[in-house]
DRENDO-1510 file (C-alpha; in Angstrom, 1 decimal, always signed):
<recs>
REC; n; res; u; v; w
REC; 1; VAL; +54.5; +134.2; +137.2 .
REC; 2; PHE; +54.6; +135.5; +140.7 .
REC; 3; LYS; +57.5; +137.3; +142.5 .
REC; 4; PHE; +57.7; +134.5; +145.1 .
REC; 5; LEU; +60.5; +132.0; +146.0 .
REC; 6; HIS; +60.3; +129.1; +148.4 .
REC; 7; ILE; +63.8; +128.3; +149.8 .
REC; 8; PRO; +63.7; +125.6; +152.5 .
REC; 9; VAL; +66.6; +126.5; +154.8 .
REC; 10; GLN; +65.5; +124.1; +157.7 .
REC; 11; SER; +67.9; +125.5; +160.3 .
REC; 12; GLY; +70.1; +128.5; +161.0 .
REC; 13; SER; +72.9; +126.2; +162.2 .
REC; 14; ASP; +75.5; +124.9; +159.7 .
REC; 15; LYS; +76.2; +122.0; +162.1 .
REC; 16; VAL; +72.6; +121.0; +162.1 .
REC; 17; LEU; +72.3; +121.4; +158.3 .
REC; 18; HIS; +75.3; +119.2; +157.9 .
REC; 19; ASP; +73.8; +116.6; +160.2 .
REC; 20; MET; +70.6; +116.7; +158.3 .
REC; 21; LYS; +72.7; +116.1; +155.1 .
REC; 22; ARG; +71.1; +119.2; +153.4 .
REC; 23; GLY; +74.0; +120.2; +151.2 .
REC; 24; HIS; +73.8; +123.9; +151.9 .
REC; 25; THR; +74.6; +126.3; +154.7 .
REC; 26; ALA; +72.8; +129.2; +156.4 .
REC; 27; GLY; +75.3; +131.4; +154.5 .
REC; 28; THR; +74.1; +130.1; +151.2 .
REC; 29; PHE; +70.5; +130.9; +152.1 .
REC; 30; ARG; +71.5; +134.4; +153.3 .
REC; 31; GLU; +73.3; +135.1; +150.0 .
REC; 32; ILE; +70.4; +133.9; +147.9 .
REC; 33; VAL; +67.9; +136.0; +149.8 .
REC; 34; LYS; +70.3; +139.0; +149.7 .
REC; 35; LYS; +70.5; +138.8; +145.9 .
REC; 36; ILE; +66.8; +138.5; +145.5 .
REC; 37; LYS; +66.1; +141.6; +147.8 .
REC; 38; GLU; +68.7; +143.6; +145.8 .
REC; 39; LYS; +67.0; +142.8; +142.5 .
REC; 40; PHE; +63.4; +143.0; +143.6 .
REC; 41; THR; +62.0; +145.5; +146.1 .
REC; 42; GLU; +58.6; +143.7; +146.6 .
REC; 43; PHE; +59.1; +139.9; +146.6 .
REC; 44; THR; +57.8; +137.1; +148.8 .
REC; 45; ILE; +60.3; +134.8; +150.5 .
REC; 46; SER; +59.0; +131.6; +152.0 .
REC; 47; THR; +61.1; +129.0; +153.9 .
REC; 48; ASP; +60.8; +125.9; +156.0 .
REC; 49; ILE; +62.1; +125.5; +159.6 .
REC; 50; ILE; +62.4; +122.3; +161.5 .
REC; 51; VAL; +62.9; +122.5; +165.2 .
REC; 52; GLY; +64.1; +119.6; +167.5 .
REC; 53; PHE; +66.5; +117.8; +165.2 .
REC; 54; PRO; +68.4; +115.3; +167.5 .
REC; 55; SER; +71.7; +117.2; +167.2 .
REC; 56; GLU; +70.1; +120.7; +167.7 .
REC; 57; THR; +71.5; +122.3; +170.8 .
REC; 58; GLU; +70.1; +125.5; +172.4 .
REC; 59; GLU; +72.9; +127.4; +170.6 .
REC; 60; ASP; +71.9; +125.9; +167.3 .
REC; 61; PHE; +68.3; +126.8; +168.0 .
REC; 62; GLN; +69.3; +130.4; +168.8 .
REC; 63; LYS; +71.1; +130.5; +165.4 .
REC; 64; THR; +67.8; +129.7; +163.7 .
REC; 65; ILE; +66.0; +132.5; +165.7 .
REC; 66; SER; +68.8; +134.9; +164.6 .
REC; 67; LEU; +68.6; +133.9; +161.0 .
REC; 68; LEU; +64.8; +134.4; +160.9 .
REC; 69; ASP; +65.2; +137.9; +162.6 .
REC; 70; GLU; +67.9; +138.8; +160.0 .
REC; 71; ILE; +66.2; +137.5; +156.9 .
REC; 72; LYS; +62.6; +138.3; +157.9 .
REC; 73; PRO; +60.9; +135.8; +155.5 .
REC; 74; ASP; +57.3; +136.6; +154.7 .
REC; 75; VAL; +56.1; +133.0; +155.1 .
REC; 76; VAL; +57.6; +130.2; +157.3 .
REC; 77; ASN; +56.4; +126.6; +157.3 .
REC; 78; LEU; +57.3; +125.3; +160.8 .
REC; 79; SER; +57.7; +121.6; +161.6 .
REC; 80; LYS; +58.7; +119.7; +164.6 .
REC; 81; TYR; +61.3; +117.0; +163.9 .
REC; 82; SER; +60.0; +113.5; +163.8 .
REC; 83; ALA; +62.2; +110.5; +163.3 .
REC; 84; ARG; +62.0; +108.7; +160.0 .
REC; 85; PRO; +62.8; +105.0; +160.1 .
REC; 86; GLY; +65.9; +104.0; +158.2 .
REC; 87; THR; +67.6; +107.4; +158.6 .
REC; 88; ASP; +70.8; +107.9; +160.8 .
REC; 89; ALA; +69.0; +110.6; +162.9 .
REC; 90; ALA; +66.2; +108.1; +163.9 .
REC; 91; GLU; +68.9; +106.1; +165.7 .
REC; 92; TRP; +70.2; +109.2; +167.6 .
REC; 93; LYS; +69.1; +110.2; +171.1 .
REC; 94; GLN; +66.0; +112.3; +170.5 .
REC; 95; ILE; +65.3; +115.7; +172.1 .
REC; 96; ASP; +62.7; +115.6; +174.8 .
REC; 97; ALA; +59.2; +116.3; +173.4 .
REC; 98; ALA; +58.6; +119.1; +175.9 .
REC; 99; GLU; +61.8; +120.9; +174.7 .
REC; 100; VAL; +60.7; +120.5; +171.0 .
REC; 101; LYS; +57.3; +122.0; +171.9 .
REC; 102; ARG; +58.9; +124.9; +173.7 .
REC; 103; ARG; +61.2; +125.6; +170.7 .
REC; 104; SER; +58.3; +125.3; +168.3 .
REC; 105; LYS; +56.2; +127.8; +170.4 .
REC; 106; ILE; +59.1; +130.3; +170.3 .
REC; 107; VAL; +59.5; +130.0; +166.6 .
REC; 108; PHE; +55.7; +130.2; +166.0 .
REC; 109; GLU; +55.5; +133.4; +168.0 .
REC; 110; GLN; +58.4; +134.9; +166.1 .
REC; 111; ILE; +57.2; +134.0; +162.6 .
REC; 112; SER; +53.7; +135.3; +163.5 .
REC; 113; LYS; +55.3; +138.7; +164.5 .
REC; 114; LEU; +57.4; +138.7; +161.3 .
REC; 115; SER; +54.5; +137.8; +159.1 .
REC; 116; MET; +52.3; +140.5; +160.6 .
REC; 117; GLU; +55.1; +143.1; +160.1 .
REC; 118; SER; +55.5; +142.1; +156.5 .
REC; 119; ASN; +51.8; +142.1; +155.8 .
REC; 120; GLN; +51.2; +145.5; +157.4 .
REC; 121; LYS; +53.7; +147.1; +155.0 .
REC; 122; TRP; +51.1; +146.3; +152.2 .
REC; 123; ILE; +48.3; +148.4; +153.8 .
REC; 124; GLY; +47.5; +151.2; +151.3 .
REC; 125; TRP; +48.9; +149.3; +148.3 .
REC; 126; LYS; +46.7; +149.3; +145.1 .
REC; 127; GLY; +47.1; +146.9; +142.4 .
REC; 128; LYS; +45.8; +143.9; +140.4 .
REC; 129; VAL; +44.6; +140.8; +142.1 .
REC; 130; LEU; +43.6; +137.6; +140.4 .
REC; 131; PHE; +40.9; +135.8; +142.4 .
REC; 132; ASP; +41.1; +132.0; +142.5 .
REC; 133; GLU; +39.7; +130.6; +145.7 .
REC; 134; LYS; +36.5; +130.7; +147.9 .
REC; 135; THR; +37.2; +130.8; +151.6 .
REC; 136; ASP; +35.1; +131.3; +154.8 .
REC; 137; GLU; +36.1; +135.0; +154.7 .
REC; 138; GLY; +34.9; +135.5; +151.2 .
REC; 139; ILE; +36.9; +135.3; +147.9 .
REC; 140; LYS; +40.7; +135.1; +148.0 .
REC; 141; GLY; +43.1; +136.1; +145.3 .
REC; 142; ARG; +46.8; +136.9; +145.0 .
REC; 143; ASN; +48.8; +139.8; +143.8 .
REC; 144; PHE; +52.1; +139.8; +141.8 .
REC; 145; ALA; +54.1; +139.0; +145.0 .
REC; 146; TYR; +51.8; +135.9; +145.7 .
REC; 147; LYS; +50.4; +137.7; +148.7 .
REC; 148; PRO; +46.9; +136.2; +149.7 .
REC; 149; ILE; +44.2; +138.9; +149.6 .
REC; 150; SER; +40.7; +138.4; +150.8 .
REC; 151; VAL; +37.8; +140.7; +149.9 .
REC; 152; LYS; +34.1; +140.8; +150.8 .
REC; 153; ASP; +33.2; +142.5; +147.6 .
REC; 154; LYS; +31.3; +140.5; +145.0 .
REC; 155; VAL; +33.9; +139.1; +142.6 .
REC; 156; GLU; +34.0; +135.7; +140.8 .
REC; 157; ILE; +36.8; +133.2; +140.6 .
REC; 158; GLY; +38.9; +133.9; +137.6 .
REC; 159; GLN; +38.3; +137.6; +137.7 .
REC; 160; SER; +41.1; +140.2; +138.1 .
REC; 161; HIS; +40.4; +143.5; +139.9 .
REC; 162; THR; +42.3; +146.5; +141.1 .
REC; 163; ILE; +42.3; +146.2; +144.9 .
REC; 164; GLU; +43.3; +148.5; +147.7 .
REC; 165; ILE; +44.7; +146.8; +150.9 .
REC; 166; ILE; +42.8; +148.1; +153.9 .
REC; 167; ASP; +44.0; +145.7; +156.7 .
REC; 168; ALA; +46.4; +142.8; +157.4 .
REC; 169; THR; +46.4; +139.7; +159.5 .
REC; 170; VAL; +49.2; +137.3; +160.1 .
REC; 171; LYS; +48.0; +135.0; +157.3 .
REC; 172; ARG; +46.6; +137.4; +154.6 .
REC; 173; LEU; +45.9; +140.9; +153.5 .
REC; 174; VAL; +42.3; +142.3; +153.5 .
REC; 175; GLY; +41.3; +144.5; +150.5 .
REC; 176; LYS; +38.4; +146.1; +148.8 .
REC; 177; ILE; +37.9; +147.0; +145.1 .
REC; 178; ALA; +39.6; +150.3; +144.5 .
REC; 179; SER; +37.5; +153.2; +143.5 .
</recs>
């Protein structure tokens, strides 16, 4: 069991969430994250953001930016809205593709910055990592907070080792077997 929770907020605007028929508010999301952070000091929060929903105004978009800055999730899955046939929103006037691309770029840059800040906090951490995947960078595993950690040391899939984090990227932590 990892200390990891995926909570797909989709937007920081209650109006957009209502239009998406999501059944929750940005406030609900804030409250859940607040309770988790009070209970667990080291915990990975993941969320989903959709930019360019037809009713999303610039003000709504800015509310999403503000929510991300406030919550600082560790992982954000970013999507551009695309109309699904048979839904109400597919019949609405769509936001210009260039505007959706602009918003997506802004959020991508923001989440890259937030992820890097989050990952840099782990530099110097030592703890158990379970290795479960081969990648181009070597072997990858995860710690208790579901943080992806790559090492160049010779380890096998299925092994667990005490690792020291020596570097961080936007996508992962870089470690070595602790001495």
